[in-house]
Each structure stands twice: as structure tokens, then as C-alpha cells.
N, C-alpha and C positions, 0 to 999 in steps of 0.2 A: 504494499500500499504506500504510494508515493506521498500523499499528503500528510503532513504532520499536524496533529491536534494538540492544543494547549489546555491543560487542565485549569489554568487560571483565567482563560479567556471568558468574558462575561457574555454568554450567547443566549441565555433564556430570559426574555423580558416578562416581569410580573407586574401586577397592578400597584402593589404597595411596598415592594422591597427593592425595586429597580432591576436592573439586569444582573442575573446570577450566573456564575461559573459553577462547574461540578464541584470544585473546591469549596465554594460558598455553600452548596447544598450539603456537602459532607460535614462542614463546620456546625450545621444546625444540630447534628447528633450530639456534639460536645456541649453546645449550649444548653440543650434540654435534658441530656443524660440518656445513655444507650439503653438503660432499663426501661424508659418510658417511650422513646422513639426507636423502634427496633429496626425498621426497614424503610428504604426508598425505592419506589417503582417508577421507572421511565419507560414510556411506551408511545410509539407514533400514534397520533390521532387524539390524544388526550393530554391533560396537564399532568405533570409529575405529581406523585402522591406519597406522603409518608404514612407508615403505620404507627399511630400514636395510641398507646394503651390497648393495642389489639385492633383499633379501627382505622380504615383508610381515611386520610384527610388530604384532599387535593390542594396544590398551590393555586392561588388566584392569578392565573396567567393564561397565555395563549396555548393552543394545542401544540404538542411537539411535532415538528416536521421530521422527515427522514434525515435531512442534513443536520438539524439541531440534535437529533438523537445520536448521530455520529460524533458531533462535537462534544456531547456530554459524556458519552460511554467510552469512546475509543481512547481517550487519554489515560483511562484506567487499566488498559490492556497493554502487555508487552507485545513485541512483534510476534513472538512464538504463539501467544495466546490469540492474536488476531488471525494467524494462520490456522489454528485449531478451529476457531469460529467459522471460518470460511469453508473448512473441510468437513467439520462434523455438525455444523449448524447450531452448536451450542458449546459453552466453555465455562468451566468453574475456575476461579482464581481468587487471589486475595490482594489487598491494596492497603498500604499504610498511610494515614493522613493525621497529623496532629498527635493526639493521645489515643487514637482508636485504630483498631485493625478492622478492615472490612472484608467480608466474605461476598463474593460477587458471582452471580450466574448471568451470563449474557446468552440470549437465544434469539433465533429468527422465528417470526410468525407471519401471519397473512399480511399485516400492515407494514412490516419492516423489522428492525431489531428492537429488542427489549432488554431491560436489565432489572434484576432484583438484587438490591444491595443491602446486606445485613451488617449492622454495626456491632462490634465486639469490643468491650472495654479492654485495655491493655492490662488493667489491674484485675487479676483473678479473685473473685469473692472468697472470703473465708468460708470454709465448709459449714461452720455453725451458723452462718447467716443465710444459708440457701433456703431453709424452711422445712427441713425434714420433720415429720410428725412424731418421730421417736429418735433414739440415740444409735440406730443401726449403723450410721456412718462411722461410728467409732470402731465397730467390729469389721466393717468393710476395709478400712485403711490398714488394718492389722493382718489381713489375709495374705498368704503367701502364694496361693494358687486358686484357680477357678475363674469362671466367666461371670462378670458383673455387667448385665445388659440394661442399658437405659433406652426406654422407648417413649414414643409420643409423636404427635404430629410435628410438621415443620414449624419451628419457632417456638417450641415448648420449653426450650432451655436445657435440652440434653447435653449439649456440648459444655455449657457452663457448669452443670453439675458434675460431669466427669472431670473437667479441668480442675475444679475445686478439689476433687478427690486425689487426683494425681499431684497437684501442688502440695497437698497435705502430706501425701507419702514422701514427696521429695524433701520436705522440711524435717520429716520425722526419722528417716533412715537412709543410710548410704547404700544405694542400689543402682542398677542400670535400668533406665526407662527409655523405651523406644516407641515412637508413635508413627503411624501411617495415616495421613489425613488427606482429604480432597475438598478444599485446600486446607493448609495450616490455618488455624483460627487463633486461639490464644497462644502467645509466645511464653514458654516457661523459663523462668531464671534458673541458672545452675546453683542449687543449694547443696544439701548433703548428697543428693542423688546426682548421677550424671545422665543428662537427658539429651537425646537426639530426636528431632522432629523431621520426618520425610514427607514430602508433598508429591502426591500422585501427578504425574505429568511433568514434574520438575526434577525430582530426586529419584523417582522410581516409576516404572511404566504402568503399574497397576497395584491394587491391593494384594492380589495373589502373588505377584512377583516380589513385592515387599515382604509378605509373610514367609515366602520360601527362603529369602535371604536372611530375614530377621531371626529365624530359629538357629542360625549359625553365628549370630552376633552376640550371644551370651546376655539376653535380656532377663531381667527379673519381673518387670512390669511392662505390659504391652497395651497400647491404645490403638485399636483399629477403628478408624472414622465411621465406617458403616458396613454392616454385613448385608451385602446387596445381591449375592448370587451363591448357588450351592457350593462352589469351590472355595470362596472366601469363608462361608460358614463352616465348612469342613475343616479348613486349616485353623480357623479361629478356635473351634471346639478342641482340635488336637493340641493346640498350644496351651489351652486351659487344662487339658488332661495330663499334659507332660511336665507339670510343675511350674507353670507361670500364672501370674495374676494378670488377667486380660479384661479390659474394658472395651465395650463396643456399643453401637446404637442400632436401633431398628425403628421403622416407621409404623408403629402399631399403637392402638389406643389403650390397651389394658395388658396385664400380665399374662393371663391365660391365653388371650389372643396372640400374644408374642410367641409362646411356645408352638401354638398351632401354625402360625406363619412359618416358623423355621421348618417344621415338618412338612408343610405343603410345598416347600421347594424341591422336594425329593419324590421320585416315583414310588409307588406302593411297595415294590420289591426291596427298597432300601429303608423303609419306614422303621422296622425293628431295629436296625443297625444304628439309625440316627437317634432314635429314642433312647437306646441304651447309652450312646455317646453323650447325649444331652443330659441324661439323669446323673451321669458320673461327673461331667465337667461344669455344669451350671452351679453358680453360687447364689446369685441374687438377680431378680428382675425388678427394676424400678420403673413404673410408667408414671409420667408426670404431665400436667397441663398447667398453663398460667392463667390464673383467674383474676378478672378485674377487682380491685379493691373497693370496699364500701364507700370510701371518700373520693374515689375516681382519680386517685393520685398514684397511678402505676398498677402493677399486677403482682400477685404472689403465687407461690407454687402450691399445688395440690398433688399428692402422690398416692399411688398404690404400690405396695411393696410385697414381693414374694421372696421368702427365704426357702431355698431348696433343701429342706430338712429330709430326714429319711422317708417320712410319709409322702412328701411331694415327689421325691425322686422315684419312689415305688409307683406312684400314679403315672408318672411320665413313662417309665419303663414299660408299664402294662398297658399304656394307651388310654388311660382313664383321665384325660385331660380335663373334661368337663367337671370333675370332682374336686379340682384344686381350689376353686373359689370358696368352698366350705372351709378349707384350711386358712385361707386369708381372713375369714370371718371369725374364726375361733382361736387361732394361734397368735394372740395379740399381746401376750405378756412380755416384759422386758427380760427376756431370757435368750441365750445364744440360739436355741433351736426353735425359737418363735419369732417375736419382733416383726410380725406381719400386720398389714392393715389394708382394708379395701379403700378404693378411691372415694366411694360414698361416705365411708366413716370419716375420712379426713376432711371431706367437704362439709360434713355436719359440724365437725369441730370448728372449722373456720367460720361458719354461720353463728354458732353458739357463742364464739368468743368475740363476735361483733366485728370481724374483719371482712366478711363478704355478705352481700345481700342474699336473702333466701331466694328470691326469684332469679337472681343471677346464677346461684348454685344449682338450681333446678335445670337450667339450660345446659350445664356442663356434666351432669351426672350421667354415667353409663347405664345405670339401672335405677330408674326413678323410684320404684317401689322400695328398693333397698335403702335408698337415701331417705325416703320418707320414714321408714322404720327407725333409721339411725337418728333421725331428728327427734324422735319420741324418747330417746334415751339421753341421760345427762352424760355427755362425753367430755366436757371442758369444765 
């Protein structure tokens, strides 16, 4: 691409803010805070829009033209990423501006090019401030092996929770931590642990290639950005089985659905093998959502936590996945083999403690009848 685009060039006219450059638009995240303003969407044919407290809010300005979209988006892409966009019609990458790291997905659609830009604070939150409903995180960061799976929809804060765990481990003990991410999001400082972060497309060709190499690189703790295909899942489970503590993510809405999703990646003739592997390697599944606060000043996390104790492992191995939810409902004590909670139970606690509106919580509940029953009990 011969034309050079400048990130500081003020190319987008607004009604009340004057002309803005893409750097001006990114600076808005710092002004308001990445916890409240999470995303910027740029699309041909409409005004740019920020996601503020979970809702899209458009700038007051002109519709973005094809040329304006290029002027706003292309400065964020390296030459190699521009080539990937033209070849593959989409590209994932990262961009650093000010005190924030941005995760960027650029893709082509009917009207032209689009960008979804996610803001990530350079400062990794302390684990105790994430919003866990119990102290299970203290147990997780002491683990030496097993798979800890964070699940939820896009924008649910999965990467933030994992990064907080990895950061806590790095502070606590001298170990070797290696991540494979697409793209690298939070940048970990070197503390007691030695940390290497590898980006797909930049430092390694794929998650699978990275995992193959990783097992020869003497890691203690592994973070795989996403389990997105059967081969990646198999190698991630093998790493967890062979004495590594592994963190990864999956796009599912609850803990039981996460286990079913993993199994659904495989043909029926391999189901028993994968169930056995999963029963042995899985440690915890944490499903989370970000719920608007009652005062409308940001969002907070609601979680469902599955501890793969002996009973759950047996249910996985024998294929009785639907019975796991009863374990979540009953194994709630602050004990190593329990410490579980349903999403509906945590939601009810947030309502009872005055942090979330009842009507808002009802919108987010996976099982509305279970949530209503939880609200009848004194949980907080």
C-alpha cells in the first residue's frame, strides 16, 4: 500500500468536538477509563460508536466514508497486518497508545472495512479486586497443574481475570510462565517469575505451533489465549495433564455448557477419550458476565464457578454432564473440594447487597426460575 496514513491527522469532523484523529479517539478511553469505555467501533456508513457501560453510544458527526475509515484504521496496522487484512479479509493485532494497550480486529464487510477496538489498561487489576464471590482464587494461584478455564461472551472480562491470576502467580513464586495470545493484550512485568509472551502471527504461526514448541520450553504456567479448535484443545488438555498449570478461554455462557462445547468439537468415536482426558486435566471452570451497576457508574463481574472435584470428574467421565449443575448448587462451602457457586446465586447476592438492580439481574440470569428461588433466600 503506497499511501501513508498518519494517526495524528484530524480526519473525522464532529458537531461538538471539532475534527478528530484516531489518536484523539483513543485518548477518550484514558479520559473516561477503560473499565467504563470498553470499545470503539468504526464502520463505513455510520458514525463511530463507543461502548460505554455495555451500551453503544455514537459520536455526533458525519457518516464514515470509505476513505475516512482508511484514514482512521490503517495507521493502527503494521505493513504485515495490512497484507494479512488484504489476504485473509480480517486481522487481529494490538496497538499501544498512551497508558493503554488496544486489541484490534479489522475486517471487511459489505460496506467496506470495519474495526472493533478494545481498550486494555496497562495496569493489571489486583486479583482481590476482580469481584470473586468466594476466595477460590487463593486456591487457584497455588495450583501446580490442571486447566483453569475462563468462559463468557466477548467483552466479559475473561482476559482481565486470567491476567490478574497470572500476575498474582508471578509476584508469589519464581516460575517460568509462557503465554500464547492472539494478540498480546496485557503486558506482564518481570517479577519473581520469568514471563515470555508470544503473539500469534508475530512470534508464532498458530496456537498449535506455539503449544508444540512450548512443551519443550520448560514452562510451569501456560496461558493459551483461546481454545478454538480440536487440536488446540487436545494439546491444551495434554499440557494440563502432564504437570503444567494452564489457563485458557472459551466463548460459552456457563460452566456446564463449556464442558459440552469442548466435547462437541470431537466426533462421537472420540467422545469417551476426551471425556476421560477432561475429567483428569480440568481443575476449574469460571464463567463470567459484566453486569451494569445500580448507580450506572460502570459494571461489575458476576461469576459461576465449577470446581472439578471427584464427583464432577466422575460425571464428566461417565458423560452425565447435565447432572453437574446440582453440584454447583450444593457444593458451596469454603472448602477445597467445594467452593462452587451458580451464576444465579451470585447475581442474587449482588442484588441483595444493593449493587445491581433486580430487573437488570433478571435480564442476565441464565435460569430465571433458579434466580427467583435464590432471591427468596438470604444470601448476603
